C-alpha positions in Angstrom: 8.7 62.1 106.7 12.0 62.3 104.9 15.0 60.9 106.7 17.6 62.7 104.6 18.8 66.3 104.7 19.3 66.8 101.0 16.9 68.3 98.5 14.9 65.6 96.6 14.9 67.7 93.4 18.5 69.0 93.1 20.5 67.2 95.8 21.7 70.3 97.6 21.5 70.7 101.4 17.8 71.3 102.2 16.1 73.9 104.3 12.9 75.9 104.1 14.9 78.8 102.4 16.4 76.4 99.9 13.0 74.8 99.1 11.2 78.1 98.6 13.9 80.4 97.2 17.2 78.8 96.2 16.3 75.4 94.7 16.7 75.4 90.9 12.9 75.1 90.4 12.1 77.9 92.8 14.7 80.2 91.3 13.3 79.6 87.8 9.8 80.6 89.1 11.1 83.8 90.8 13.0 84.7 87.6 9.7 85.0 85.8 8.5 87.6 88.2 9.7 91.1 89.1 13.4 90.9 90.0 12.9 93.4 92.8 10.7 90.9 94.7 13.5 88.3 94.6 15.9 91.0 95.8 13.8 91.7 98.8 13.6 88.0 99.7 17.4 87.7 99.5 18.0 90.7 101.6 15.6 89.6 104.4 17.9 87.3 106.3 15.7 86.4 109.3 16.3 82.6 109.9 12.9 81.8 111.5 10.3 81.3 108.8 7.4 83.0 110.6 9.5 86.0 111.5 10.9 86.1 108.0 7.3 86.5 106.6 6.6 89.3 109.1 9.8 91.0 108.1 8.7 91.0 104.5 5.6 93.1 105.4 8.0 96.0 106.3 9.6 96.0 102.8 6.7 95.2 100.5 3.5 96.8 99.4 0.2 94.9 100.0 0.0 93.8 96.4 3.6 92.7 96.3 3.3 90.8 99.6 0.2 89.0 98.3 2.2 88.0 95.2 5.1 86.7 97.3 2.8 84.6 99.6 1.0 83.2 96.6 4.3 82.3 94.9 5.7 80.7 98.0 2.5 78.6 98.3 2.6 77.6 94.6 6.3 76.6 94.8 5.7 74.5 97.9 2.7 72.8 96.4 4.4 72.0 93.1 7.4 70.7 95.1 5.2 68.4 97.2 3.6 67.1 94.0 7.0 66.4 92.4 8.4 64.6 95.4 5.4 62.6 96.5 3.2 62.1 93.4 5.9 62.4 90.7 3.8 65.2 89.0 6.2 67.8 87.6 5.2 71.3 86.5 7.3 73.7 84.5 8.3 77.0 86.1 6.2 78.8 83.4 3.1 76.7 84.3 3.6 77.6 88.0 4.0 81.3 87.1 0.8 81.3 85.0 -1.1 79.7 87.9 0.2 82.4 90.3 -0.8 85.2 88.0 -4.2 83.7 87.3 -4.9 83.1 91.0 -3.9 86.7 91.9 -6.2 88.0 89.1 -9.1 86.0 90.5 -8.4 87.3 94.0 -8.7 90.9 92.6 -11.9 90.1 90.8 -13.4 88.7 94.0 -12.6 91.8 96.0 -15.6 94.3 96.4 -15.0 97.4 94.3 -15.2 99.8 97.3 -12.5 97.8 99.2 -10.4 97.7 96.0 -10.5 101.5 95.8 -9.5 101.9 99.4 -6.6 99.4 99.0 -5.4 101.1 95.8 -5.4 104.5 97.6 -3.4 103.1 100.5 -0.8 101.6 98.1 -0.4 104.9 96.2 0.0 106.8 99.5 2.7 104.3 100.6 4.6 104.7 97.4 4.5 108.5 97.3 4.8 109.4 101.0 7.8 111.6 101.8 9.5 111.2 105.1 11.1 114.6 105.9 14.7 114.8 106.9 15.6 117.2 109.6 15.7 121.0 108.8 18.7 121.9 106.7 19.4 118.3 105.7 19.1 116.9 102.1 17.8 113.4 101.6 19.1 111.1 98.9 17.3 107.9 98.1 19.1 105.2 96.3 18.3 102.0 94.5 19.9 99.4 92.2 18.8 96.7 89.7 20.2 93.9 87.5 19.2 93.4 83.9 17.2 90.3 83.0 20.2 89.0 81.0 22.2 89.2 84.3 25.0 91.0 82.4 24.4 94.6 83.4 23.6 96.5 86.5 22.4 100.0 87.3 22.2 102.1 90.4 20.8 105.6 91.0 20.6 108.4 93.6 17.9 111.1 93.8 18.4 114.1 96.0 15.7 116.4 97.5 15.8 119.1 100.2 13.8 119.0 103.5 10.6 120.1 101.7 10.8 117.6 98.9 12.2 119.9 96.2 14.3 118.3 93.6 18.0 119.1 93.8 19.7 116.6 91.5 20.0 113.0 90.5 22.4 110.6 88.9 22.4 107.0 87.6 25.2 104.7 86.5 25.0 101.7 84.1 27.8 99.1 84.4 28.6 95.9 82.7 29.7 92.8 84.6 28.6 93.9 88.1 25.4 92.0 89.0 25.7 91.4 92.7 22.8 93.3 94.3 24.6 94.0 97.5 27.6 95.5 95.7 25.3 97.6 93.5 23.5 98.9 96.5 26.8 99.8 98.1 27.9 101.6 94.9 24.5 103.4 94.9 25.3 104.7 98.5 28.8 105.8 97.3 27.2 107.6 94.3 24.8 109.4 96.7 27.8 111.0 98.5 29.4 111.9 95.1 26.2 113.6 94.1 26.0 115.4 97.4 29.5 116.7 97.0 28.7 118.0 93.5 25.7 119.8 94.9 27.8 121.3 97.8 25.6 119.9 100.5 26.9 120.0 104.1 24.3 117.7 105.7 22.9 114.6 104.0 20.7 111.7 104.8 21.0 108.6 102.5 18.0 106.3 102.5 18.4 102.7 101.2 15.9 99.9 101.0 18.6 97.3 101.8 19.1 96.8 105.6 22.1 94.7 105.1 24.1 97.3 103.3 23.0 100.1 105.6 24.2 98.0 108.6 27.5 97.2 106.9 28.1 100.9 106.3 27.4 101.7 109.9 29.6 98.8 111.2 32.3 99.1 108.6 31.8 95.6 107.3 30.6 94.4 103.9 32.3 91.2 102.7 32.9 91.3 99.0 32.0 95.0 98.9 34.0 96.0 102.0 36.4 98.2 100.1 33.4 100.3 98.8 32.1 100.5 102.4 35.5 101.9 103.6 35.4 104.5 100.8 31.9 105.5 101.8 32.9 105.9 105.4 36.0 108.0 104.4 33.9 110.2 102.1 31.3 110.7 104.8 33.8 112.5 106.9 33.8 115.4 104.4 30.3 116.3 105.5 29.2 118.1 108.6 26.6 115.4 109.0 26.1 112.2 107.0 23.7 109.5 108.0 22.5 106.2 106.4 19.1 104.8 107.1 16.8 102.0 105.9 13.5 102.9 104.3 11.1 100.2 102.9 10.9 99.4 99.2 7.4 101.0 99.0 8.8 104.5 99.6 11.4 104.3 96.9 9.4 104.5 93.6 11.3 107.3 91.9 14.8 105.9 92.5 13.6 102.4 91.4 12.0 103.9 88.3 15.3 105.7 87.5 17.4 102.5 87.7 14.9 100.8 85.3 15.1 103.8 83.0 18.9 103.7 83.0 18.9 100.2 81.3 17.9 102.1 78.1 20.9 104.5 78.4 24.5 104.1 77.5 27.0 102.6 79.8 28.5 105.1 82.3 27.3 107.9 84.5 24.3 110.1 83.8 23.7 113.3 85.7 20.6 115.6 86.0 21.3 118.7 88.2 18.7 121.3 87.2 15.8 119.4 85.9 14.9 115.8 86.7 15.0 113.1 84.0 11.9 113.0 81.9 10.0 110.5 84.0 6.5 111.3 85.3 7.3 109.8 88.7 10.1 112.2 89.4 8.5 115.7 89.9 10.2 118.9 90.8 8.5 118.9 94.2 7.4 115.5 95.5 4.7 117.1 97.7 2.9 118.9 94.9 
């Protein structure tokens, strides 16, 4: 057992979070995967390792959760090999092992079970949680480009019955902090609601930290944005911010990805949704 508290690979203060997420080797492995997975890991702040794993089940689909667990295991195993056997693997080699292992897991699954699992995942993605009668619901999301030079955030608004009312997306340069982008997305949701003339709005975000900061009036580096959000929310008869898991936010997520291919600035779709198959006129049809 080690008698030092520093990481044997990079020299930083060691902990289970550092070993599996923040160490240079671990970060390089996560960088080869979907950036949204790494975002969820960063936003899940439970200090206890076991409870942290349980908290991830609330934010991830089954397939995503499987990939996260496999990646954590592979990072830990490669770390043990490097520290105790002096066997070093590149992040790309670790990533290839993870993808190969997951494919083999899928191939071992009985076909009937696989169909049921796929159906459950699709239902989780597409399910619509109704707001109260007379309230519009705006779902938001954000993303950072792979070059880490640009950020995007989006807002999609629907009425109580899931009918499309409008959406907007913004592409910015130089803002890549995910918490700041999510706060900006919540601010954009209110701007969209004002343009649509909505008196009652429910803003749904998949970032618990930002939702709590808005409710409490805190926010650290994006505290000024939170204050602006709270001031703007007073212009509505009712304005509420809630957390909804990543699995229910497919269309807002697809829109932020789509926005990377657009020009810098704000893009608005008020009558018809953007030309993406995952954003229908009525989400329930």
